[in-house]
mmCIF entry with sequence, helices, sheets and N, C-alpha, C, O atoms, coordinates in Angstrom:
data_MODEL
# 
_entry.id   MODEL 
# 
_entity.id                         1 
_entity.type                       polymer 
_entity.pdbx_number_of_molecules   1 
# 
_entity_poly.entity_id                      1 
_entity_poly.type                           'polypeptide(L)' 
_entity_poly.nstd_linkage                   no 
_entity_poly.nstd_monomer                   no 
_entity_poly.pdbx_seq_one_letter_code       MQLNLPFGRKSTGNEVHLVGRRFMILAAVIPTVVFYVVWLIVPMGYS 
_entity_poly.pdbx_seq_one_letter_code_can   MQLNLPFGRKSTGNEVHLVGRRFMILAAVIPTVVFYVVWLIVPMGYS 
_entity_poly.pdbx_strand_id                 A 
# 
loop_
_entity_poly_seq.entity_id 
_entity_poly_seq.num 
_entity_poly_seq.mon_id 
_entity_poly_seq.hetero 
1 1  MET n 
1 2  GLN n 
1 3  LEU n 
1 4  ASN n 
1 5  LEU n 
1 6  PRO n 
1 7  PHE n 
1 8  GLY n 
1 9  ARG n 
1 10 LYS n 
1 11 SER n 
1 12 THR n 
1 13 GLY n 
1 14 ASN n 
1 15 GLU n 
1 16 VAL n 
1 17 HIS n 
1 18 LEU n 
1 19 VAL n 
1 20 GLY n 
1 21 ARG n 
1 22 ARG n 
1 23 PHE n 
1 24 MET n 
1 25 ILE n 
1 26 LEU n 
1 27 ALA n 
1 28 ALA n 
1 29 VAL n 
1 30 ILE n 
1 31 PRO n 
1 32 THR n 
1 33 VAL n 
1 34 VAL n 
1 35 PHE n 
1 36 TYR n 
1 37 VAL n 
1 38 VAL n 
1 39 TRP n 
1 40 LEU n 
1 41 ILE n 
1 42 VAL n 
1 43 PRO n 
1 44 MET n 
1 45 GLY n 
1 46 TYR n 
1 47 SER n 
# 
_struct_asym.id          A 
_struct_asym.entity_id   1 
# 
loop_
_struct_conf.conf_type_id 
_struct_conf.id 
_struct_conf.pdbx_PDB_helix_id 
_struct_conf.beg_label_comp_id 
_struct_conf.beg_label_asym_id 
_struct_conf.beg_label_seq_id 
_struct_conf.pdbx_beg_PDB_ins_code 
_struct_conf.end_label_comp_id 
_struct_conf.end_label_asym_id 
_struct_conf.end_label_seq_id 
_struct_conf.pdbx_end_PDB_ins_code 
_struct_conf.beg_auth_comp_id 
_struct_conf.beg_auth_asym_id 
_struct_conf.beg_auth_seq_id 
_struct_conf.end_auth_comp_id 
_struct_conf.end_auth_asym_id 
_struct_conf.end_auth_seq_id 
_struct_conf.pdbx_PDB_helix_class 
_struct_conf.details 
_struct_conf.pdbx_PDB_helix_length 
HELX_P HELX_P1 AA1 PRO A 6  ? GLY A 8  ? PRO A 6  GLY A 8  5 ? 3  
HELX_P HELX_P2 AA2 ASN A 14 ? TYR A 36 ? ASN A 14 TYR A 36 1 ? 23 
HELX_P HELX_P3 AA3 VAL A 37 ? ILE A 41 ? VAL A 37 ILE A 41 3 ? 5  
HELX_P HELX_P4 AA4 VAL A 42 ? TYR A 46 ? VAL A 42 TYR A 46 1 ? 5  
# 
_struct_conf_type.id          HELX_P 
_struct_conf_type.criteria    ? 
_struct_conf_type.reference   ? 
# 
loop_
_atom_site.group_PDB 
_atom_site.id 
_atom_site.type_symbol 
_atom_site.label_atom_id 
_atom_site.label_alt_id 
_atom_site.label_comp_id 
_atom_site.label_asym_id 
_atom_site.label_entity_id 
_atom_site.label_seq_id 
_atom_site.pdbx_PDB_ins_code 
_atom_site.Cartn_x 
_atom_site.Cartn_y 
_atom_site.Cartn_z 
_atom_site.occupancy 
_atom_site.B_iso_or_equiv 
_atom_site.pdbx_formal_charge 
_atom_site.auth_seq_id 
_atom_site.auth_comp_id 
_atom_site.auth_asym_id 
_atom_site.auth_atom_id 
_atom_site.pdbx_PDB_model_num 
ATOM 1   N N  . MET A 1 1  ? 148.236 103.218 -16.960 1.00 0.00 ? 1  MET A N  1 
ATOM 2   C CA . MET A 1 1  ? 148.088 102.011 -17.756 1.00 0.00 ? 1  MET A CA 1 
ATOM 3   C C  . MET A 1 1  ? 146.625 101.588 -17.716 1.00 0.00 ? 1  MET A C  1 
ATOM 4   O O  . MET A 1 1  ? 146.086 101.306 -16.646 1.00 0.00 ? 1  MET A O  1 
ATOM 5   N N  . GLN A 1 2  ? 145.998 101.545 -18.856 1.00 0.00 ? 2  GLN A N  1 
ATOM 6   C CA . GLN A 1 2  ? 144.588 101.182 -18.942 1.00 0.00 ? 2  GLN A CA 1 
ATOM 7   C C  . GLN A 1 2  ? 144.452 99.717  -19.351 1.00 0.00 ? 2  GLN A C  1 
ATOM 8   O O  . GLN A 1 2  ? 144.987 99.299  -20.378 1.00 0.00 ? 2  GLN A O  1 
ATOM 9   N N  . LEU A 1 3  ? 143.743 98.953  -18.548 1.00 0.00 ? 3  LEU A N  1 
ATOM 10  C CA . LEU A 1 3  ? 143.484 97.550  -18.868 1.00 0.00 ? 3  LEU A CA 1 
ATOM 11  C C  . LEU A 1 3  ? 142.039 97.410  -19.310 1.00 0.00 ? 3  LEU A C  1 
ATOM 12  O O  . LEU A 1 3  ? 141.144 98.023  -18.727 1.00 0.00 ? 3  LEU A O  1 
ATOM 13  N N  . ASN A 1 4  ? 141.810 96.611  -20.331 1.00 0.00 ? 4  ASN A N  1 
ATOM 14  C CA . ASN A 1 4  ? 140.447 96.347  -20.775 1.00 0.00 ? 4  ASN A CA 1 
ATOM 15  C C  . ASN A 1 4  ? 139.867 95.233  -19.927 1.00 0.00 ? 4  ASN A C  1 
ATOM 16  O O  . ASN A 1 4  ? 140.318 94.089  -19.987 1.00 0.00 ? 4  ASN A O  1 
ATOM 17  N N  . LEU A 1 5  ? 138.867 95.576  -19.140 1.00 0.00 ? 5  LEU A N  1 
ATOM 18  C CA . LEU A 1 5  ? 138.267 94.604  -18.244 1.00 0.00 ? 5  LEU A CA 1 
ATOM 19  C C  . LEU A 1 5  ? 136.896 94.201  -18.768 1.00 0.00 ? 5  LEU A C  1 
ATOM 20  O O  . LEU A 1 5  ? 136.180 95.033  -19.326 1.00 0.00 ? 5  LEU A O  1 
ATOM 21  N N  . PRO A 1 6  ? 136.520 92.935  -18.596 1.00 0.00 ? 6  PRO A N  1 
ATOM 22  C CA . PRO A 1 6  ? 135.227 92.482  -19.100 1.00 0.00 ? 6  PRO A CA 1 
ATOM 23  C C  . PRO A 1 6  ? 134.072 93.045  -18.284 1.00 0.00 ? 6  PRO A C  1 
ATOM 24  O O  . PRO A 1 6  ? 134.225 93.361  -17.104 1.00 0.00 ? 6  PRO A O  1 
ATOM 25  N N  . PHE A 1 7  ? 132.928 93.164  -18.922 1.00 0.00 ? 7  PHE A N  1 
ATOM 26  C CA . PHE A 1 7  ? 131.660 93.523  -18.298 1.00 0.00 ? 7  PHE A CA 1 
ATOM 27  C C  . PHE A 1 7  ? 131.676 94.886  -17.619 1.00 0.00 ? 7  PHE A C  1 
ATOM 28  O O  . PHE A 1 7  ? 130.944 95.107  -16.654 1.00 0.00 ? 7  PHE A O  1 
ATOM 29  N N  . GLY A 1 8  ? 132.502 95.798  -18.114 1.00 0.00 ? 8  GLY A N  1 
ATOM 30  C CA . GLY A 1 8  ? 132.460 97.173  -17.634 1.00 0.00 ? 8  GLY A CA 1 
ATOM 31  C C  . GLY A 1 8  ? 132.984 97.366  -16.228 1.00 0.00 ? 8  GLY A C  1 
ATOM 32  O O  . GLY A 1 8  ? 132.654 98.369  -15.595 1.00 0.00 ? 8  GLY A O  1 
ATOM 33  N N  . ARG A 1 9  ? 133.774 96.465  -15.718 1.00 0.00 ? 9  ARG A N  1 
ATOM 34  C CA . ARG A 1 9  ? 134.339 96.639  -14.383 1.00 0.00 ? 9  ARG A CA 1 
ATOM 35  C C  . ARG A 1 9  ? 135.321 97.797  -14.380 1.00 0.00 ? 9  ARG A C  1 
ATOM 36  O O  . ARG A 1 9  ? 135.981 98.067  -15.384 1.00 0.00 ? 9  ARG A O  1 
ATOM 37  N N  . LYS A 1 10 ? 135.413 98.468  -13.264 1.00 0.00 ? 10 LYS A N  1 
ATOM 38  C CA . LYS A 1 10 ? 136.356 99.573  -13.139 1.00 0.00 ? 10 LYS A CA 1 
ATOM 39  C C  . LYS A 1 10 ? 137.704 99.046  -12.654 1.00 0.00 ? 10 LYS A C  1 
ATOM 40  O O  . LYS A 1 10 ? 137.774 98.085  -11.888 1.00 0.00 ? 10 LYS A O  1 
ATOM 41  N N  . SER A 1 11 ? 138.762 99.692  -13.111 1.00 0.00 ? 11 SER A N  1 
ATOM 42  C CA . SER A 1 11 ? 140.103 99.321  -12.685 1.00 0.00 ? 11 SER A CA 1 
ATOM 43  C C  . SER A 1 11 ? 140.301 99.749  -11.241 1.00 0.00 ? 11 SER A C  1 
ATOM 44  O O  . SER A 1 11 ? 140.049 100.904 -10.896 1.00 0.00 ? 11 SER A O  1 
ATOM 45  N N  . THR A 1 12 ? 140.750 98.829  -10.392 1.00 0.00 ? 12 THR A N  1 
ATOM 46  C CA . THR A 1 12 ? 140.943 99.134  -8.976  1.00 0.00 ? 12 THR A CA 1 
ATOM 47  C C  . THR A 1 12 ? 142.407 99.163  -8.582  1.00 0.00 ? 12 THR A C  1 
ATOM 48  O O  . THR A 1 12 ? 142.731 99.458  -7.431  1.00 0.00 ? 12 THR A O  1 
ATOM 49  N N  . GLY A 1 13 ? 143.304 98.858  -9.526  1.00 0.00 ? 13 GLY A N  1 
ATOM 50  C CA . GLY A 1 13 ? 144.719 98.805  -9.200  1.00 0.00 ? 13 GLY A CA 1 
ATOM 51  C C  . GLY A 1 13 ? 145.168 97.405  -8.827  1.00 0.00 ? 13 GLY A C  1 
ATOM 52  O O  . GLY A 1 13 ? 146.369 97.136  -8.784  1.00 0.00 ? 13 GLY A O  1 
ATOM 53  N N  . ASN A 1 14 ? 144.219 96.499  -8.554  1.00 0.00 ? 14 ASN A N  1 
ATOM 54  C CA . ASN A 1 14 ? 144.581 95.129  -8.207  1.00 0.00 ? 14 ASN A CA 1 
ATOM 55  C C  . ASN A 1 14 ? 145.101 94.356  -9.408  1.00 0.00 ? 14 ASN A C  1 
ATOM 56  O O  . ASN A 1 14 ? 145.765 93.333  -9.243  1.00 0.00 ? 14 ASN A O  1 
ATOM 57  N N  . GLU A 1 15 ? 144.808 94.832  -10.615 1.00 0.00 ? 15 GLU A N  1 
ATOM 58  C CA . GLU A 1 15 ? 145.242 94.120  -11.811 1.00 0.00 ? 15 GLU A CA 1 
ATOM 59  C C  . GLU A 1 15 ? 146.770 94.068  -11.884 1.00 0.00 ? 15 GLU A C  1 
ATOM 60  O O  . GLU A 1 15 ? 147.340 93.060  -12.304 1.00 0.00 ? 15 GLU A O  1 
ATOM 61  N N  . VAL A 1 16 ? 147.421 95.140  -11.480 1.00 0.00 ? 16 VAL A N  1 
ATOM 62  C CA . VAL A 1 16 ? 148.878 95.168  -11.492 1.00 0.00 ? 16 VAL A CA 1 
ATOM 63  C C  . VAL A 1 16 ? 149.409 94.149  -10.491 1.00 0.00 ? 16 VAL A C  1 
ATOM 64  O O  . VAL A 1 16 ? 150.392 93.460  -10.765 1.00 0.00 ? 16 VAL A O  1 
ATOM 65  N N  . HIS A 1 17 ? 148.769 94.055  -9.345  1.00 0.00 ? 17 HIS A N  1 
ATOM 66  C CA . HIS A 1 17 ? 149.168 93.082  -8.334  1.00 0.00 ? 17 HIS A CA 1 
ATOM 67  C C  . HIS A 1 17 ? 148.975 91.665  -8.861  1.00 0.00 ? 17 HIS A C  1 
ATOM 68  O O  . HIS A 1 17 ? 149.815 90.798  -8.623  1.00 0.00 ? 17 HIS A O  1 
ATOM 69  N N  . LEU A 1 18 ? 147.882 91.423  -9.570  1.00 0.00 ? 18 LEU A N  1 
ATOM 70  C CA . LEU A 1 18 ? 147.627 90.089  -10.121 1.00 0.00 ? 18 LEU A CA 1 
ATOM 71  C C  . LEU A 1 18 ? 148.652 89.728  -11.187 1.00 0.00 ? 18 LEU A C  1 
ATOM 72  O O  . LEU A 1 18 ? 149.077 88.575  -11.272 1.00 0.00 ? 18 LEU A O  1 
ATOM 73  N N  . VAL A 1 19 ? 149.054 90.702  -12.004 1.00 0.00 ? 19 VAL A N  1 
ATOM 74  C CA . VAL A 1 19 ? 150.074 90.449  -13.020 1.00 0.00 ? 19 VAL A CA 1 
ATOM 75  C C  . VAL A 1 19 ? 151.384 90.063  -12.333 1.00 0.00 ? 19 VAL A C  1 
ATOM 76  O O  . VAL A 1 19 ? 152.056 89.132  -12.778 1.00 0.00 ? 19 VAL A O  1 
ATOM 77  N N  . GLY A 1 20 ? 151.751 90.747  -11.278 1.00 0.00 ? 20 GLY A N  1 
ATOM 78  C CA . GLY A 1 20 ? 152.959 90.420  -10.533 1.00 0.00 ? 20 GLY A CA 1 
ATOM 79  C C  . GLY A 1 20 ? 152.881 89.038  -9.907  1.00 0.00 ? 20 GLY A C  1 
ATOM 80  O O  . GLY A 1 20 ? 153.863 88.296  -9.898  1.00 0.00 ? 20 GLY A O  1 
ATOM 81  N N  . ARG A 1 21 ? 151.716 88.698  -9.387  1.00 0.00 ? 21 ARG A N  1 
ATOM 82  C CA . ARG A 1 21 ? 151.532 87.386  -8.768  1.00 0.00 ? 21 ARG A CA 1 
ATOM 83  C C  . ARG A 1 21 ? 151.634 86.286  -9.817  1.00 0.00 ? 21 ARG A C  1 
ATOM 84  O O  . ARG A 1 21 ? 152.252 85.250  -9.574  1.00 0.00 ? 21 ARG A O  1 
ATOM 85  N N  . ARG A 1 22 ? 151.028 86.507  -10.985 1.00 0.00 ? 22 ARG A N  1 
ATOM 86  C CA . ARG A 1 22 ? 151.119 85.518  -12.060 1.00 0.00 ? 22 ARG A CA 1 
ATOM 87  C C  . ARG A 1 22 ? 152.555 85.346  -12.521 1.00 0.00 ? 22 ARG A C  1 
ATOM 88  O O  . ARG A 1 22 ? 152.987 84.229  -12.803 1.00 0.00 ? 22 ARG A O  1 
ATOM 89  N N  . PHE A 1 23 ? 153.294 86.438  -12.602 1.00 0.00 ? 23 PHE A N  1 
ATOM 90  C CA . PHE A 1 23 ? 154.698 86.362  -12.993 1.00 0.00 ? 23 PHE A CA 1 
ATOM 91  C C  . PHE A 1 23 ? 155.490 85.540  -11.983 1.00 0.00 ? 23 PHE A C  1 
ATOM 92  O O  . PHE A 1 23 ? 156.320 84.721  -12.377 1.00 0.00 ? 23 PHE A O  1 
ATOM 93  N N  . MET A 1 24 ? 155.253 85.739  -10.705 1.00 0.00 ? 24 MET A N  1 
ATOM 94  C CA . MET A 1 24 ? 155.976 84.994  -9.680  1.00 0.00 ? 24 MET A CA 1 
ATOM 95  C C  . MET A 1 24 ? 155.621 83.510  -9.726  1.00 0.00 ? 24 MET A C  1 
ATOM 96  O O  . MET A 1 24 ? 156.487 82.660  -9.515  1.00 0.00 ? 24 MET A O  1 
ATOM 97  N N  . ILE A 1 25 ? 154.370 83.195  -9.997  1.00 0.00 ? 25 ILE A N  1 
ATOM 98  C CA . ILE A 1 25 ? 153.958 81.788  -10.118 1.00 0.00 ? 25 ILE A CA 1 
ATOM 99  C C  . ILE A 1 25 ? 154.668 81.151  -11.303 1.00 0.00 ? 25 ILE A C  1 
ATOM 100 O O  . ILE A 1 25 ? 155.191 80.042  -11.191 1.00 0.00 ? 25 ILE A O  1 
ATOM 101 N N  . LEU A 1 26 ? 154.689 81.843  -12.437 1.00 0.00 ? 26 LEU A N  1 
ATOM 102 C CA . LEU A 1 26 ? 155.383 81.313  -13.611 1.00 0.00 ? 26 LEU A CA 1 
ATOM 103 C C  . LEU A 1 26 ? 156.880 81.191  -13.356 1.00 0.00 ? 26 LEU A C  1 
ATOM 104 O O  . LEU A 1 26 ? 157.509 80.235  -13.810 1.00 0.00 ? 26 LEU A O  1 
ATOM 105 N N  . ALA A 1 27 ? 157.452 82.144  -12.637 1.00 0.00 ? 27 ALA A N  1 
ATOM 106 C CA . ALA A 1 27 ? 158.880 82.092  -12.329 1.00 0.00 ? 27 ALA A CA 1 
ATOM 107 C C  . ALA A 1 27 ? 159.213 80.892  -11.454 1.00 0.00 ? 27 ALA A C  1 
ATOM 108 O O  . ALA A 1 27 ? 160.346 80.412  -11.481 1.00 0.00 ? 27 ALA A O  1 
ATOM 109 N N  . ALA A 1 28 ? 158.260 80.401  -10.684 1.00 0.00 ? 28 ALA A N  1 
ATOM 110 C CA . ALA A 1 28 ? 158.483 79.220  -9.858  1.00 0.00 ? 28 ALA A CA 1 
ATOM 111 C C  . ALA A 1 28 ? 158.178 77.934  -10.616 1.00 0.00 ? 28 ALA A C  1 
ATOM 112 O O  . ALA A 1 28 ? 158.848 76.923  -10.402 1.00 0.00 ? 28 ALA A O  1 
ATOM 113 N N  . VAL A 1 29 ? 157.185 77.952  -11.493 1.00 0.00 ? 29 VAL A N  1 
ATOM 114 C CA . VAL A 1 29 ? 156.742 76.727  -12.164 1.00 0.00 ? 29 VAL A CA 1 
ATOM 115 C C  . VAL A 1 29 ? 157.615 76.382  -13.362 1.00 0.00 ? 29 VAL A C  1 
ATOM 116 O O  . VAL A 1 29 ? 157.916 75.208  -13.574 1.00 0.00 ? 29 VAL A O  1 
ATOM 117 N N  . ILE A 1 30 ? 158.026 77.360  -14.145 1.00 0.00 ? 30 ILE A N  1 
ATOM 118 C CA . ILE A 1 30 ? 158.775 77.087  -15.378 1.00 0.00 ? 30 ILE A CA 1 
ATOM 119 C C  . ILE A 1 30 ? 160.100 76.367  -15.097 1.00 0.00 ? 30 ILE A C  1 
ATOM 120 O O  . ILE A 1 30 ? 160.386 75.388  -15.786 1.00 0.00 ? 30 ILE A O  1 
ATOM 121 N N  . PRO A 1 31 ? 160.924 76.788  -14.131 1.00 0.00 ? 31 PRO A N  1 
ATOM 122 C CA . PRO A 1 31 ? 162.152 76.023  -13.868 1.00 0.00 ? 31 PRO A CA 1 
ATOM 123 C C  . PRO A 1 31 ? 161.870 74.587  -13.418 1.00 0.00 ? 31 PRO A C  1 
ATOM 124 O O  . PRO A 1 31 ? 162.629 73.675  -13.747 1.00 0.00 ? 31 PRO A O  1 
ATOM 125 N N  . THR A 1 32 ? 160.795 74.385  -12.676 1.00 0.00 ? 32 THR A N  1 
ATOM 126 C CA . THR A 1 32 ? 160.426 73.043  -12.240 1.00 0.00 ? 32 THR A CA 1 
ATOM 127 C C  . THR A 1 32 ? 160.056 72.169  -13.428 1.00 0.00 ? 32 THR A C  1 
ATOM 128 O O  . THR A 1 32 ? 160.463 71.009  -13.492 1.00 0.00 ? 32 THR A O  1 
ATOM 129 N N  . VAL A 1 33 ? 159.299 72.705  -14.358 1.00 0.00 ? 33 VAL A N  1 
ATOM 130 C CA . VAL A 1 33 ? 158.901 71.951  -15.546 1.00 0.00 ? 33 VAL A CA 1 
ATOM 131 C C  . VAL A 1 33 ? 160.122 71.645  -16.410 1.00 0.00 ? 33 VAL A C  1 
ATOM 132 O O  . VAL A 1 33 ? 160.253 70.534  -16.925 1.00 0.00 ? 33 VAL A O  1 
ATOM 133 N N  . VAL A 1 34 ? 161.010 72.616  -16.570 1.00 0.00 ? 34 VAL A N  1 
ATOM 134 C CA . VAL A 1 34 ? 162.223 72.391  -17.368 1.00 0.00 ? 34 VAL A CA 1 
ATOM 135 C C  . VAL A 1 34 ? 163.071 71.303  -16.723 1.00 0.00 ? 34 VAL A C  1 
ATOM 136 O O  . VAL A 1 34 ? 163.565 70.416  -17.420 1.00 0.00 ? 34 VAL A O  1 
ATOM 137 N N  . PHE A 1 35 ? 163.247 71.355  -15.413 1.00 0.00 ? 35 PHE A N  1 
ATOM 138 C CA . PHE A 1 35 ? 164.001 70.322  -14.698 1.00 0.00 ? 35 PHE A CA 1 
ATOM 139 C C  . PHE A 1 35 ? 163.373 68.951  -14.915 1.00 0.00 ? 35 PHE A C  1 
ATOM 140 O O  . PHE A 1 35 ? 164.078 67.982  -15.196 1.00 0.00 ? 35 PHE A O  1 
ATOM 141 N N  . TYR A 1 36 ? 162.061 68.866  -14.787 1.00 0.00 ? 36 TYR A N  1 
ATOM 142 C CA . TYR A 1 36 ? 161.340 67.602  -14.976 1.00 0.00 ? 36 TYR A CA 1 
ATOM 143 C C  . TYR A 1 36 ? 161.562 67.056  -16.382 1.00 0.00 ? 36 TYR A C  1 
ATOM 144 O O  . TYR A 1 36 ? 161.832 65.867  -16.554 1.00 0.00 ? 36 TYR A O  1 
ATOM 145 N N  . VAL A 1 37 ? 161.450 67.914  -17.376 1.00 0.00 ? 37 VAL A N  1 
ATOM 146 C CA . VAL A 1 37 ? 161.610 67.474  -18.765 1.00 0.00 ? 37 VAL A CA 1 
ATOM 147 C C  . VAL A 1 37 ? 163.039 67.005  -19.011 1.00 0.00 ? 37 VAL A C  1 
ATOM 148 O O  . VAL A 1 37 ? 163.247 65.956  -19.619 1.00 0.00 ? 37 VAL A O  1 
ATOM 149 N N  . VAL A 1 38 ? 164.015 67.761  -18.550 1.00 0.00 ? 38 VAL A N  1 
ATOM 150 C CA . VAL A 1 38 ? 165.419 67.433  -18.822 1.00 0.00 ? 38 VAL A CA 1 
ATOM 151 C C  . VAL A 1 38 ? 165.834 66.142  -18.117 1.00 0.00 ? 38 VAL A C  1 
ATOM 152 O O  . VAL A 1 38 ? 166.530 65.319  -18.712 1.00 0.00 ? 38 VAL A O  1 
ATOM 153 N N  . TRP A 1 39 ? 165.428 65.951  -16.885 1.00 0.00 ? 39 TRP A N  1 
ATOM 154 C CA . TRP A 1 39 ? 165.916 64.810  -16.106 1.00 0.00 ? 39 TRP A CA 1 
ATOM 155 C C  . TRP A 1 39 ? 165.022 63.581  -16.154 1.00 0.00 ? 39 TRP A C  1 
ATOM 156 O O  . TRP A 1 39 ? 165.473 62.499  -15.779 1.00 0.00 ? 39 TRP A O  1 
ATOM 157 N N  . LEU A 1 40 ? 163.776 63.697  -16.597 1.00 0.00 ? 40 LEU A N  1 
ATOM 158 C CA . LEU A 1 40 ? 162.895 62.523  -16.633 1.00 0.00 ? 40 LEU A CA 1 
ATOM 159 C C  . LEU A 1 40 ? 162.384 62.179  -18.034 1.00 0.00 ? 40 LEU A C  1 
ATOM 160 O O  . LEU A 1 40 ? 162.499 61.032  -18.467 1.00 0.00 ? 40 LEU A O  1 
ATOM 161 N N  . ILE A 1 41 ? 161.837 63.131  -18.725 1.00 0.00 ? 41 ILE A N  1 
ATOM 162 C CA . ILE A 1 41 ? 161.216 62.858  -20.020 1.00 0.00 ? 41 ILE A CA 1 
ATOM 163 C C  . ILE A 1 41 ? 162.267 62.562  -21.084 1.00 0.00 ? 41 ILE A C  1 
ATOM 164 O O  . ILE A 1 41 ? 162.119 61.600  -21.838 1.00 0.00 ? 41 ILE A O  1 
ATOM 165 N N  . VAL A 1 42 ? 163.317 63.361  -21.159 1.00 0.00 ? 42 VAL A N  1 
ATOM 166 C CA . VAL A 1 42 ? 164.357 63.171  -22.180 1.00 0.00 ? 42 VAL A CA 1 
ATOM 167 C C  . VAL A 1 42 ? 165.040 61.800  -22.024 1.00 0.00 ? 42 VAL A C  1 
ATOM 168 O O  . VAL A 1 42 ? 165.172 61.085  -23.017 1.00 0.00 ? 42 VAL A O  1 
ATOM 169 N N  . PRO A 1 43 ? 165.475 61.411  -20.828 1.00 0.00 ? 43 PRO A N  1 
ATOM 170 C CA . PRO A 1 43 ? 166.078 60.081  -20.694 1.00 0.00 ? 43 PRO A CA 1 
ATOM 171 C C  . PRO A 1 43 ? 165.110 58.948  -21.034 1.00 0.00 ? 43 PRO A C  1 
ATOM 172 O O  . PRO A 1 43 ? 165.528 57.938  -21.601 1.00 0.00 ? 43 PRO A O  1 
ATOM 173 N N  . MET A 1 44 ? 163.847 59.091  -20.706 1.00 0.00 ? 44 MET A N  1 
ATOM 174 C CA . MET A 1 44 ? 162.874 58.058  -21.088 1.00 0.00 ? 44 MET A CA 1 
ATOM 175 C C  . MET A 1 44 ? 162.744 57.974  -22.604 1.00 0.00 ? 44 MET A C  1 
ATOM 176 O O  . MET A 1 44 ? 162.547 56.888  -23.149 1.00 0.00 ? 44 MET A O  1 
ATOM 177 N N  . GLY A 1 45 ? 162.850 59.085  -23.275 1.00 0.00 ? 45 GLY A N  1 
ATOM 178 C CA . GLY A 1 45 ? 162.798 59.094  -24.729 1.00 0.00 ? 45 GLY A CA 1 
ATOM 179 C C  . GLY A 1 45 ? 164.000 58.415  -25.350 1.00 0.00 ? 45 GLY A C  1 
ATOM 180 O O  . GLY A 1 45 ? 163.874 57.729  -26.365 1.00 0.00 ? 45 GLY A O  1 
ATOM 181 N N  . TYR A 1 46 ? 165.170 58.602  -24.745 1.00 0.00 ? 46 TYR A N  1 
ATOM 182 C CA . TYR A 1 46 ? 166.374 57.947  -25.265 1.00 0.00 ? 46 TYR A CA 1 
ATOM 183 C C  . TYR A 1 46 ? 166.361 56.439  -25.036 1.00 0.00 ? 46 TYR A C  1 
ATOM 184 O O  . TYR A 1 46 ? 166.890 55.676  -25.844 1.00 0.00 ? 46 TYR A O  1 
ATOM 185 N N  . SER A 1 47 ? 165.758 56.019  -23.940 1.00 0.00 ? 47 SER A N  1 
ATOM 186 C CA . SER A 1 47 ? 165.738 54.570  -23.668 1.00 0.00 ? 47 SER A CA 1 
ATOM 187 C C  . SER A 1 47 ? 164.555 53.943  -24.371 1.00 0.00 ? 47 SER A C  1 
ATOM 188 O O  . SER A 1 47 ? 164.350 52.733  -24.276 1.00 0.00 ? 47 SER A O  1 
# 
């Protein structure tokens, strides 16, 4: 898998690790944001 890196950097294999880390962060943050919106923002909008 070839990734286009800025400024001519060479691929070291860490990019795959970073993609996995970003996915795990999103997997933790997205449910929290959805919970916040459903239980706080939506009821405030109705009232």
